C-alpha atoms as one frame of an Amber mdcrd trajectory, in Angstrom:
protein
-135.693  46.081 -22.800-133.133  48.139 -24.447-134.864  49.885 -27.618-132.434
  49.255 -30.406-133.150  47.531 -33.753-130.701  45.855 -36.252-132.038  46.194
 -39.702-131.383  44.946 -43.199-130.418  48.456 -43.956-127.826  48.704 -41.269
-126.097  45.580 -42.450-126.415  46.713 -46.130-124.468  50.025 -44.823-121.748
  47.821 -43.065-121.205  45.775 -45.908-120.923  48.715 -48.292-118.440  50.527
 -45.579-116.373  47.420 -45.105-116.013  46.150 -48.866-115.009  49.413 -49.832
-112.086  49.573 -47.404-110.842  46.493 -49.059-107.823  46.277 -51.139-108.653
  42.840 -52.435-111.968  42.649 -54.054-111.854  38.987 -53.975-112.269  39.256
 -50.206-115.340  40.839 -50.387-117.689  40.132 -47.482-121.606  39.137 -47.871
-124.111  37.767 -45.538-126.956  35.390 -46.605-130.243  35.408 -45.231-129.284
  32.911 -42.282-126.540  34.963 -41.160-128.638  38.316 -41.310-131.252  36.592
 -39.250-128.436  36.242 -36.487-127.019  39.548 -36.951-130.526  40.981 -36.460
-131.894  38.474 -33.542-131.010  37.815 -30.075-131.816  34.139 -30.275-129.194
  31.611 -29.217-127.176  30.445 -32.164-125.510  26.812 -32.825-123.049  27.336
 -35.351-121.250  24.623 -37.021-117.513  24.523 -37.646-116.369  27.037 -40.072
-119.627  28.955 -40.241-118.162  32.424 -39.858-119.353  33.108 -36.229-116.444
  35.132 -35.482-117.093  37.285 -38.438-120.881  37.591 -37.611-119.998  38.682
 -34.021-117.526  41.325 -35.274-120.262  42.616 -37.704-122.875  42.697 -35.055
-120.467  44.441 -32.807-119.576  47.201 -35.493-123.210  47.713 -36.102-124.190
  48.149 -32.634-121.359  50.335 -31.901-122.580  52.742 -34.351-125.990  52.814
 -33.123-125.626  53.036 -29.382-126.642  56.523 -28.312-125.501  56.531 -24.399
-121.933  57.321 -23.745-122.074  55.319 -20.568-123.690  51.984 -22.089-121.835
  49.708 -24.022-121.455  46.307 -25.497-120.057  43.581 -23.543-118.676  40.284
 -25.193-117.505  37.515 -23.139-115.210  34.463 -24.603-114.226  31.305 -23.179
-110.284  31.958 -24.047-108.041  34.631 -24.874-107.605  33.143 -28.434-111.248
  33.652 -28.968-111.166  37.038 -27.710-108.138  37.963 -29.682-109.814  36.595
 -32.827-112.627  38.885 -32.528-110.380  42.036 -31.701-108.404  41.162 -34.501
-111.707  41.340 -36.924-112.720  44.693 -35.546-109.432  46.591 -35.047-109.088
  47.828 -38.458-112.471  49.603 -38.627-112.873  52.880 -37.314-115.417  51.711
 -34.581-113.006  48.941 -33.583-110.995  50.864 -31.203-113.942  52.524 -29.414
-115.215  48.763 -29.062-112.223  47.795 -26.879-112.491  50.904 -24.683-114.959
  52.455 -21.758-117.794  51.800 -21.953-117.281  48.579 -23.816-115.654  45.232
 -22.815-114.291  42.263 -24.984-112.821  39.442 -22.858-112.795  35.955 -21.097
-115.630  35.317 -18.574-112.653  35.014 -16.068-111.353  38.674 -16.897-114.765
  39.824 -16.612-115.609  38.427 -13.346-112.103  39.436 -11.880-112.254  42.951
 -12.888-115.948  43.991 -12.266-116.739  41.749  -9.235-114.123  39.556  -7.453
-111.169  42.097  -7.548-113.184  45.032  -6.222-114.977  42.621  -3.372-111.570
  41.515  -2.374-110.296  45.204  -2.073-113.037  46.189   0.012-112.117  43.133
   2.586-108.431  44.186   2.703-107.551  40.940   0.588-105.762  42.740  -2.244
-105.317  40.302  -5.096-101.634  40.355  -6.222-101.836  37.456  -8.831-104.648
  35.454  -9.725-102.992  32.185 -11.358-103.598  28.672 -10.594 -99.785  27.615
 -11.184 -98.392  30.556  -9.047-100.622  29.736  -6.229 -99.328  25.969  -6.172
 -96.161  27.007  -6.747 -96.190  29.210  -3.667 -97.793  27.150  -1.222 -95.588
  23.854  -2.404 -92.596  25.846  -1.519 -93.747  26.739   2.062 -95.143  23.316
   3.137 -93.460  21.115   5.533 -91.319  17.938   4.657 -93.875  15.844   6.756
 -96.933  17.665   4.823 -95.102  16.930   1.384 -94.698  13.240   2.203 -98.381
  12.956   3.419 -99.661  14.271   0.370 -97.345  12.278  -1.703 -98.693   9.118
   0.163-102.445  10.168  -0.624-103.804   8.919  -3.949-105.914  11.938  -5.063
-104.242  14.642  -2.719-102.524  17.511  -4.319-101.299  21.158  -2.862-103.468
  22.567  -6.341-106.660  21.372  -4.146-105.709  23.545  -1.147-108.118  26.278
  -2.272-111.764  27.884  -1.331-114.665  25.844  -3.224-115.924  28.227  -5.831
-119.830  27.396  -4.929-119.660  26.676  -1.195-116.793  28.784   0.164-115.371
  26.088   2.103-111.735  25.976   2.232-110.726  22.445   0.644-107.805  20.804
   2.429-106.386  17.806   0.448-106.014  14.597   2.310-108.909  15.715   4.918
-112.426  15.508   4.878-113.027  17.133   8.073-111.070  19.260  10.742-107.921
  17.707  12.252-105.193  18.349  14.815-102.745  16.313  12.895 -99.713  18.307
  12.070-100.245  18.324   8.131-103.694  19.665   8.668-102.346  22.485  10.538
 -99.486  23.299   8.290-101.728  23.195   4.996-104.199  25.773   6.820-101.359
  27.625   7.669 -99.891  27.837   4.177-103.173  28.546   2.760-103.848  31.640
   5.207-100.247  32.823   4.122-101.246  32.662   0.744-104.413  34.654   1.205
-102.647  37.329   2.868 -99.999  37.490   0.021-102.837  38.127  -2.312-102.583
  34.715  -4.418-105.642  33.498  -5.815-106.959  30.322  -7.805-109.089  31.421
 -10.827-111.649  29.399  -9.396-111.892  31.022  -6.186-112.712  34.224  -8.061
-116.207  32.987  -8.913-117.041  32.517  -5.254-115.883  36.130  -4.624-117.830
  37.226  -7.258-120.968  35.650  -5.902-120.313  37.322  -2.462-120.029  40.624
  -4.187-123.186  40.271  -5.905-125.011  38.970  -2.643-123.542  41.877  -0.332
-123.824  44.742  -2.513-127.433  44.991  -4.118-126.476  47.510  -6.455-123.708
  46.047  -8.434-126.115  43.817 -10.579-128.275  46.823 -11.835-125.147  48.789
 -12.289-123.614  46.178 -14.429-126.713  45.902 -16.640-126.938  49.737 -16.856
-123.440  49.858 -18.092-123.818  46.682 -20.474-127.196  46.351 -22.096-125.721
  44.297 -24.927-124.271  41.145 -24.288-122.779  38.617 -26.552-121.363  35.285
 -25.197-118.987  33.362 -27.771-118.291  29.600 -27.410-120.746  29.232 -24.984
-120.708  25.168 -25.379-117.365  25.399 -23.318-118.893  27.084 -20.308-119.052
  25.385 -17.102-122.188  25.306 -14.926-120.975  27.773 -12.304-119.836  30.010
 -14.889-123.250  29.927 -16.594-125.222  30.423 -13.108-123.199  33.594 -13.113
-123.743  34.878 -16.443-127.496  34.245 -16.196-127.551  35.993 -12.595-126.004
  39.135 -14.142-127.477  39.324 -17.847-130.608  37.007 -18.053-133.263  39.563
 -17.678-135.407  42.122 -19.305-132.888  44.921 -19.041-130.294  43.205 -21.304
-130.334  41.784 -24.753-128.337  38.525 -24.363-127.035  36.408 -27.313-125.270
  33.257 -26.774-123.177  31.512 -29.618-121.569  28.401 -29.887-121.774  24.817
 -30.907-122.974  21.860 -28.373-121.403  19.224 -30.928-118.038  20.791 -30.116
-118.306  20.791 -26.427-115.064  19.204 -25.495-114.081  21.593 -22.647-117.268
  22.087 -20.777-116.598  19.593 -18.159-113.029  20.213 -17.524-111.723  19.482
 -13.947-114.763  17.468 -13.128-117.103  20.399 -13.139-120.599  19.918 -14.231
-121.286  21.308 -17.663-123.688  24.031 -18.273-127.198  23.247 -18.902-129.263
  25.989 -20.677-127.024  26.090 -23.894-125.636  22.562 -24.602-128.958  21.003
 -23.344-131.144  23.502 -25.273-132.899  21.721 -28.482-134.316  25.079 -29.539
-130.910  26.713 -30.631-130.884  28.511 -33.851-128.931  26.382 -36.368-126.308
  27.671 -38.581-125.067  24.468 -40.388-123.256  25.899 -43.704-119.819  26.181
 -43.621-117.028  28.205 -45.554-114.256  25.920 -44.122-114.311  22.214 -45.745
-116.123  21.278 -49.204-119.454  19.413 -49.381-117.943  15.963 -49.430-116.278
  16.498 -45.979-119.454  18.116 -44.781-121.474  14.818 -45.990-118.882  12.441
 -44.241-118.959  14.055 -40.699-122.794  14.836 -40.161-123.204  11.732 -38.629
-121.036  12.678 -35.768-123.332  15.330 -34.580-124.811  14.612 -30.890-127.464
  17.289 -31.379-128.792  16.103 -34.665-128.109  19.105 -36.339-128.706  17.545
 -39.600-126.880  17.361 -42.909-123.905  19.975 -43.051-124.087  22.314 -46.028
-120.840  24.020 -47.675-120.321  27.045 -49.746-117.005  25.114 -51.130-117.633
  22.494 -53.946-115.660  19.369 -53.741-112.361  18.941 -55.398-112.219  15.970
 -58.037-111.725  12.861 -56.505-110.210  14.056 -53.141-108.986  10.852 -51.637
-110.120  11.175 -47.954-108.615   7.972 -46.610-109.184   5.814 -43.676-105.624
   3.718 -43.071-106.368   0.530 -41.398-103.025  -0.808 -39.667-102.286  -4.033
 -37.754-100.004  -3.861 -34.484 -97.066  -4.579 -36.543 -97.611  -1.587 -38.834
 -99.229   1.160 -36.645 -95.735   3.123 -36.543 -96.372   3.445 -40.303 -99.711
   5.318 -40.152 -97.811   8.682 -40.143 -95.596   7.915 -43.030 -98.542   6.962
 -45.258-100.127  10.079 -44.572 -97.130  11.932 -45.471 -97.053  10.106 -48.879
-100.385  11.147 -49.701 -99.775  14.815 -48.832 -96.699  14.680 -51.360 -98.673
  12.839 -53.913-101.517  15.913 -53.509 -98.983  18.366 -53.177-100.193  19.844
 -50.135 -98.600  22.838 -48.632 -95.588  21.548 -47.231 -95.578  23.399 -43.936
 -95.821  21.723 -40.430 -98.997  23.756 -39.267-100.742  23.005 -42.700-101.221
  19.312 -41.717-101.757  17.775 -38.628-102.467  14.394 -36.991-104.452  14.381
 -33.783-105.719  12.079 -31.302-107.991  11.793 -28.359-105.621  10.724 -25.672
-102.014  10.992 -24.894 -99.646   8.548 -23.076 -99.169   4.825 -23.206-101.373
   2.063 -24.465-103.738   2.755 -27.442-102.850   6.416 -26.999-100.952   8.753
 -29.400 -97.616   7.539 -28.663 -98.126   4.311 -30.161 -98.130   6.067 -33.536
 -94.759   7.827 -32.768 -92.436   6.894 -29.953 -91.164  10.359 -30.224 -94.159
  12.001 -29.368 -93.746  14.111 -26.004 -96.878  14.776 -24.400 -95.399  17.918
 -22.285 -95.258  19.769 -25.711 -98.883  19.393 -26.729-100.143  22.286 -24.917
-101.865  24.719 -27.320 -99.983  27.958 -26.019 -96.726  26.700 -24.611 -95.013
  29.208 -22.296 -91.713  30.248 -23.446 -88.687  28.283 -22.025 -86.142  31.325
 -22.856 -86.533  35.032 -22.480 -85.473  35.433 -26.407 -88.580  33.117 -27.400
 -90.989  35.639 -26.113 -89.276  38.385 -27.834 -89.391  36.243 -31.096 -92.327
  37.512 -33.173 -93.218  33.689 -33.379 -94.696  33.702 -30.166 -97.055  36.339
 -30.910 -97.896  35.765 -34.687-101.706  35.451 -33.787-101.347  38.520 -31.425
-101.888  41.659 -33.272-102.326  43.962 -30.319 -99.072  45.318 -28.769-100.913
  44.964 -25.200-100.856  41.219 -25.592 -97.033  41.249 -26.403 -96.458  43.571
 -23.388 -98.217  41.235 -21.065 -96.271  38.085 -22.559 -92.910  39.893 -21.755
 -93.924  41.375 -18.688 -95.090  37.628 -17.408 -91.475  36.495 -18.662 -89.681
  39.333 -16.863 -91.677  38.236 -13.563 -90.345  34.586 -14.299 -86.856  35.898
 -14.547 -87.055  37.706 -11.219 -88.360  34.587  -9.279 -85.128  32.862 -11.095
 -83.272  35.579  -9.532 -84.776  35.185  -6.253 -85.748  38.724  -6.389 -88.645
  39.448  -4.276 -90.546  42.436  -2.272 -91.265  42.981   1.350 -95.190  43.528
   2.494 -95.352  43.910   6.373 -94.091  40.700   7.650 -93.776  38.607   4.427
 -91.737  38.761   1.252 -93.685  37.845  -1.854 -93.079  37.511  -5.472 -93.690
  40.768  -7.864 -96.499  41.560  -9.740 -96.564  43.381 -12.920 -98.232  46.229
 -10.940 -95.826  46.251  -8.006 -92.831  45.834 -10.348 -93.782  49.218 -12.195
 -94.117  51.004  -8.784 -90.883  49.642  -7.680 -89.114  50.869 -10.796 -90.521
  54.247 -10.565 -89.444  54.480  -7.084 -85.873  53.669  -7.851 -86.010  56.030
 -11.236 -85.278  53.127 -13.703 -88.778  52.719 -15.212 -88.031  54.532 -18.389
 -85.174  52.321 -19.339 -87.189  49.334 -18.593 -89.874  50.395 -20.735 -87.595
  51.308 -23.552 -86.271  47.884 -23.528 -89.702  46.057 -24.046 -90.763  48.404
 -26.354 -87.596  47.748 -28.566 -88.609  44.079 -28.393 -92.192  44.637 -29.294
 -91.238  47.179 -32.151 -87.878  45.424 -33.694 -88.438  42.006 -32.891 -85.475
  39.701 -32.418 -82.282  41.146 -31.991 -78.909  40.133 -32.831 -76.712  38.037
 -30.244 -74.324  40.935 -29.837 -77.340  43.207 -29.246 -79.232  40.765 -26.980
 -76.134  40.588 -24.538 -76.344  44.120 -24.171 -80.016  44.325 -23.546 -79.866
  41.473 -21.159 -76.705  43.413 -19.360 -79.188  46.409 -19.034 -82.147  44.302
 -17.918 -80.193  42.637 -15.204 -78.890  45.979 -13.890 -82.360  47.410 -13.920
 -83.918  44.693 -12.067 -81.181  44.135  -9.509 -80.490  40.596 -10.507 -77.144
  38.783 -10.445 -76.539  37.427 -13.531 -74.157  34.868 -12.782 -76.761  32.659
 -11.349 -77.632  29.305 -13.079 -81.228  29.730 -13.372 -81.036  33.105 -14.436
 -78.169  32.557 -17.203 -80.031  29.347 -18.562 -83.036  31.944 -19.084 -81.097
  34.845 -21.005 -79.420  32.263 -23.481 -79.606  33.313 -26.779 -81.091  30.913
 -29.289 -80.072  31.340 -32.958 -83.070  32.722 -35.588 -83.729  30.904 -38.460
 -82.154  32.361 -41.600 -85.117  31.966 -43.776 -87.902  33.673 -42.135 -85.874
  35.310 -39.183 -87.982  33.429 -36.405 -87.172  31.435 -33.658 -87.405  27.841
 -34.329 -90.334  26.289 -32.889 -88.927  22.674 -32.647 -88.772  22.598 -29.028
 -92.465  23.632 -28.539 -94.362  20.953 -30.834 -94.246  17.356 -31.806 -92.952
  17.392 -35.427 -92.813  14.271 -37.300 -90.582  14.396 -40.291 -91.124  11.882
 -43.020 -88.805  10.160 -45.177 -89.321  12.898 -47.819 -88.488  15.873 -45.620
 -92.224  16.812 -44.791 -93.044  17.860 -41.331 -96.389  17.377 -39.628 -97.554
  18.312 -36.184 -98.969  15.788 -33.825-101.038  16.413 -30.994-104.301  16.049
 -29.135-107.635  16.773 -30.336-108.360  19.354 -27.831-104.864  21.262 -28.781
-106.423  21.974 -32.216-109.651  23.289 -31.305-110.438  26.437 -33.392-107.601
  25.497 -35.956-108.139  25.498 -39.540-105.796  22.839 -41.485-105.065  21.913
 -45.478-105.262  18.308 -44.056-106.257  16.501 -40.725-105.240  12.830 -39.854
-107.484  11.480 -37.057-105.965   8.811 -35.028-107.889   6.039 -33.170-107.036
   6.380 -29.516-108.528   4.485 -26.160-110.337   5.803 -23.262-111.809   2.667
 -21.998-112.781   1.964 -25.640-111.412   2.769 -28.943-113.322   5.977 -30.262
-113.264   5.147 -33.977-114.345   1.640 -33.349-117.060   2.664 -31.187-118.614
   5.369 -33.708-117.393   3.394 -37.076-121.109   2.995 -37.683-121.795   6.793
 -37.775-119.395   7.314 -40.035-120.578   4.616 -42.411-124.055   5.841 -41.201
-125.145   2.231 -40.639-126.086   3.664 -37.142-128.938   6.368 -37.184-130.663
   7.949 -34.443-129.613   9.638 -31.283-126.009   9.049 -30.115-126.604   8.064
 -26.456-124.454   7.250 -23.732-121.949   9.649 -22.000-118.775   8.147 -23.391
-119.938   7.829 -26.854-121.267  11.186 -26.675-117.737  12.406 -25.512-116.132
  10.289 -28.531-118.035  11.548 -30.925-117.824  15.452 -30.002-114.076  14.828
 -30.162-114.098  13.057 -33.479-116.518  15.933 -34.871-114.075  18.837 -33.678
-111.094  16.910 -35.204-112.639  15.906 -38.481-113.941  19.509 -39.055-110.610
  21.018 -39.081-109.372  20.412 -42.723-109.949  22.592 -45.851-108.993  19.700
 -48.233-108.172  16.441 -46.995-109.420  14.387 -44.130-108.129  11.008 -42.982
-108.568   8.669 -40.598-106.523   5.760 -38.977-107.718   2.655 -37.315-106.937
  -0.979 -36.659-107.920  -3.456 -39.383-109.514  -5.599 -36.627-111.757  -2.835
 -35.176-113.533  -2.087 -38.486-115.550  -4.789 -39.708-115.837  -5.574 -43.388
-119.566  -4.718 -43.793-118.689  -1.524 -42.025-115.664  -0.819 -44.477-118.200
  -1.707 -47.552-120.373   1.114 -46.448-117.639   3.537 -45.590-116.410   3.185
 -49.531-119.916   3.435 -50.589-119.666   6.777 -48.923-116.570   7.928 -50.618
-113.977   6.713 -48.293-110.614   4.943 -49.532-109.635   2.293 -47.577-105.876
   1.627 -47.381-104.370  -1.088 -45.505-101.141  -0.289 -43.919
């Protein structure tokens, strides 16, 4: 076991140093006894919403960095999403030790990124299968463009067959051929196998396939695991509740041992991504009843904490808060009829106006569990477009990537550069520009494009363009046209092609705040008073904080709020049983724990019984008929 101990003195020294650097004394950081225990220990943690988990992780990292003696041994931080990774980096980058934590021998990144970099990609290169692009959409697009008309028709006629399923299974290593359970002599089967082999030959891989190659790397190279453990003796896994079983298995195989200090942090009550794609959820964290609870929040006040405690699937107990409730905040449940359902959003906006809550669309949101038609989000507002509910929508125009709005939360220039490079690669595909590799042509990757531009002597011009976009932000229309002309020249693209011209269109910036309008990338409901609120799914707001949140009742076989009304009213106690009811509870818990100030819900009048309404009112809810 590594010999390194974090003490209260270490924490005190860190806080003193950190707080001395603050320009605003009101932002002074403190850690109570519960948080100090987490920093000092390596126990697995269940951290409630708004508990300051990311700040705790950042502080622990900075303390560890100061204490680590070996130049070849570092800290590894694994996250579930890029957003979580970026939040951790944003917390540490202003500290002198922060930069060192992002460099060798340390690693801060997603589980996928770690698997790709240290296991799967090296293994593929050793077998002469060089990974050019690891991306589900790119793989599906490539294969979809190569299959025959007959195969396309065959897949279209199969209910559960998709070209996206033509891949190596991440556990068994078997090639999954959609529409077929066994080998076949049919033309469609042969065509699918040919397209699959061509994809591998071109170096295109699905994300999940990389886990299979990572396992092969471990099995065929006995020294790999010991080398990784020597490099990373201290490991933190953030948002552990959202990891799937096959990810958990690899993490445990690498780090669950006496040679590594491993701490996993998350909240099983917020596990709404753990079985995505039909995969099995993790077992040793979400099913662990011995997690150390951190149930005090900085986000929402005590009145909201009291209202949502009954939604905890793990039974964490009554949530606590560092914030006192505002006087008589009208946390409201809007009860509608079939005829008045479309009035709910307007009533919510009227309440926001009356409370003078910040009139910015991202400060107040309405969210529901399911999209589509029939008891879903769109029935509250017919203008809802489910294609706009993606958490990080991809830029539809190159100018949108240049706009600072697209990287408002990305402090690191490396993330900005990566976004721009991806858009340049999209532009090349629109222009039909490919590279030749042996008998094949393939789309450029960021690496191969860089090599090509260096060979042709225009890499410096290209780099100057990207640098100006990162440093200077949105250009004028005249400058943009000149920059696009240079970009097309550098890349050798015909600018008169329709798809290219569409991608390079200039979008006027907002005169008030000089950012590109985001109306096209979000569902914004505008009230009669002019207030805008964003509408989306519960999954799309995971990790966010709002001033006010409206939770919309939706249906997935059953209506979620109706099913859990007894938990909100505290007329039902004990364990929440049944997979569907637990799923509803986790989703509603995530949604209801977003707001700092006002929590509202909306349900049908017929589905909230009179005795439940009475109990809800006794627990501080305002019942408003719509």
